[in-house]
C-alpha positions in Angstrom: 162.3 116.5 41.2 158.6 117.3 40.6 158.0 113.8 39.2 159.8 112.2 42.1 157.8 114.2 44.6 154.6 113.3 42.7 155.6 109.6 42.7 156.3 109.7 46.5 153.0 111.4 47.2 151.2 108.9 45.1 152.9 106.0 46.8 152.0 107.4 50.2 148.4 107.9 49.1 148.2 104.4 47.8 149.8 103.0 51.0 147.4 105.0 53.2 144.4 103.9 51.1 145.5 100.2 51.4 145.9 100.7 55.1 142.4 102.2 55.4 140.9 99.4 53.3 142.7 96.7 55.4 141.4 98.4 58.6 137.8 98.5 57.3 138.1 94.9 56.1 139.4 93.8 59.5 136.7 95.8 61.3 133.9 94.3 59.1 135.3 90.8 59.6 135.4 91.3 63.3 131.9 92.6 63.3 130.7 89.7 61.2 132.3 87.2 63.5 130.9 88.9 66.6 127.4 89.1 65.1 127.6 85.4 63.9 128.9 84.4 67.4 126.1 86.2 69.1 123.5 84.7 66.8 124.9 81.2 67.3 125.0 81.8 71.1 121.4 82.9 71.0 120.4 79.8 68.9 122.3 77.5 71.2 120.7 79.2 74.2 117.2 78.7 72.7 117.9 75.1 71.8 119.3 74.5 75.3 116.1 76.0 76.8 114.0 73.8 74.6 116.0 70.7 75.6 115.7 71.5 79.3 112.0 72.0 79.1 111.6 68.9 77.1 113.4 66.8 79.7 111.3 68.4 82.5 108.1 67.6 80.7 109.3 64.1 79.9 110.1 63.6 83.6 106.7 64.8 84.6 105.0 62.5 82.0 107.0 59.5 83.3 106.7 60.2 87.0 103.0 61.3 87.0 102.1 58.8 84.3 103.3 55.8 86.3 101.5 57.2 89.3 98.4 57.5 87.2 98.1 53.9 86.3 95.5 53.3 89.0 93.5 56.3 87.7 93.2 55.3 84.1 94.0 51.5 84.0 93.4 50.0 87.4 92.2 46.6 85.9 95.4 46.4 83.8 97.5 47.1 87.0 95.8 44.3 88.8 96.4 41.9 85.9 100.1 42.9 85.8 100.5 42.3 89.5 98.9 38.9 89.1 101.2 38.0 86.2 104.5 39.4 87.5 103.9 39.2 91.2 103.6 42.2 93.6 107.3 42.5 94.3 108.6 42.6 90.7 105.7 44.9 89.7 106.5 47.3 92.5 110.3 47.1 91.7 109.6 48.0 88.0 107.2 50.7 89.1 109.8 52.2 91.4 112.5 52.2 88.8 110.3 54.0 86.2 109.2 56.5 88.9 112.9 57.1 89.9 113.8 57.8 86.3 111.0 60.4 86.0 112.0 62.0 89.3 115.7 62.3 88.2 114.6 64.0 85.0 112.3 66.4 86.9 115.0 67.4 89.4 117.6 67.9 86.7 115.2 69.6 84.2 113.7 72.0 86.8 117.1 72.8 88.2 118.5 73.7 84.8 115.3 75.6 83.8 115.7 77.9 86.8 119.1 79.1 85.5 117.4 80.6 82.4 114.0 81.5 83.7 111.1 82.4 81.5 108.6 84.6 83.4 104.9 84.0 82.9 103.7 86.2 85.8 105.1 88.0 88.8 103.3 87.3 92.0 103.1 90.1 94.6 105.3 89.7 97.6 102.3 89.1 100.0 101.4 85.9 98.3 104.7 84.4 99.7 103.2 84.8 103.1 99.9 83.1 101.9 102.1 80.3 100.5 103.9 79.8 103.8 100.5 79.4 105.6 99.3 76.9 103.0 102.4 74.9 103.5 102.1 74.7 107.3 99.9 71.5 107.4 101.8 69.8 104.5 104.3 67.8 106.6 101.8 66.9 109.3 99.5 65.6 106.6 102.3 63.5 105.1 103.2 62.1 108.5 99.5 61.3 109.1 99.4 59.2 105.9 101.7 56.7 107.5 100.5 57.2 111.1 96.8 56.2 111.2 94.7 58.2 113.6 91.9 60.7 113.7 93.5 62.9 111.1 93.8 60.1 108.5 90.3 58.7 109.4 88.7 62.1 108.9 90.5 63.3 105.8 90.8 59.8 104.2 93.6 60.8 101.8 95.9 63.2 103.7 98.8 62.8 101.2 96.7 64.0 98.3 95.6 67.0 100.3 99.3 67.7 101.2 100.3 67.5 97.5 97.5 69.9 96.5 98.5 72.4 99.2 102.2 72.1 98.3 101.5 72.6 94.6 99.0 75.5 95.0 101.3 77.3 97.4 104.2 77.2 95.0 102.1 78.3 92.1 101.0 81.4 94.1 104.6 82.3 95.0 106.3 81.5 91.7 105.5 82.6 88.1 108.2 80.9 86.0 107.3 78.6 83.1 109.1 75.7 84.8 107.2 76.3 88.1 103.8 76.3 86.3 104.7 73.0 84.5 106.0 71.3 87.7 103.5 72.4 90.3 100.6 72.7 87.9 101.3 69.1 86.8 101.3 67.8 90.4 98.2 69.8 91.3 96.3 68.4 88.3 97.4 64.9 89.1 96.4 65.1 92.7 92.9 66.4 91.8 92.5 63.7 89.2 93.6 61.0 91.6 91.2 62.2 94.3 88.3 62.1 91.9 89.2 58.6 90.7 89.4 57.3 94.3 85.6 57.9 94.6 84.9 55.2 91.9 87.8 52.8 92.6 87.6 49.8 94.8 89.6 50.6 97.9 92.6 48.3 98.4 93.5 46.6 101.7 96.9 47.9 102.8 98.6 46.9 106.1 98.6 49.8 108.6 99.5 50.5 112.1 96.6 50.7 114.6 95.1 54.2 114.8 95.8 56.0 118.1 95.7 59.6 119.3 99.5 59.3 119.8 99.9 58.9 116.1 98.1 62.2 115.5 100.3 63.9 118.1 103.5 62.5 116.4 102.3 63.5 113.0 101.5 67.1 114.1 104.6 67.7 116.2 107.0 65.9 113.9 105.5 67.6 110.8 105.7 71.1 112.3 109.3 70.5 113.3 110.2 69.4 109.7 108.3 72.4 108.4 110.3 74.7 110.6 113.6 73.1 109.5 112.6 73.7 105.9 111.7 77.3 106.5 115.0 78.2 108.3 117.5 75.9 106.6 116.5 72.9 104.5 114.7 74.6 101.6 117.7 76.8 100.9 120.2 74.0 101.4 118.3 71.6 99.1 116.6 73.8 96.6 118.9 76.9 96.7 116.1 79.4 97.3 115.2 80.8 100.7 111.4 80.5 101.4 111.4 83.8 103.3 112.9 86.8 101.7 114.3 89.3 104.2 
């Protein structure tokens, strides 16, 4: 009887020990899988961020690069137009620019989902940004509606791009924002400097009238108002005014 009891106790002990070992083994396996999964997820996230940033930078290089041909290679541009013809050259130019724009839009949109903060602007800079953006659309309209505004400023579109980029840099501090708006700001400054030494091109334009100025100002302010109250959030997904 004593031996039987000892045998039963030993059996129970061994069974319990095996159960504890199996439990520990399963726990360790689960932990290892969880840790490995977390590490792989982190690696994938880092690789995804790098891919997104690479595509954003590639888009900026393509888009701003094709718009910088006149800055760095104006004689080459003129030779290509003479060889291909103005229509085919502009068509090829537009296709390359469109490819860059698509990469910029997709890359920037994806980068915003996993933001990397470089600096955090104070809230009052948003109000400064809104003031800087106020003349942007009138200046863009004035580019195509010759009048006193265009004659005085000479290159209203470049001024509009610089104000737009600077305003967004003041209000946003993510890495993607700095790449996007900083790139456009640098391009606009370089283009304006290069225009001082480039031979101006003759381009067809409407006759300059005071009415064109009025249309540019009124139409631009209307579009600005639409962007503030609706379009910016509808198109970009971010309200320009935080309430």
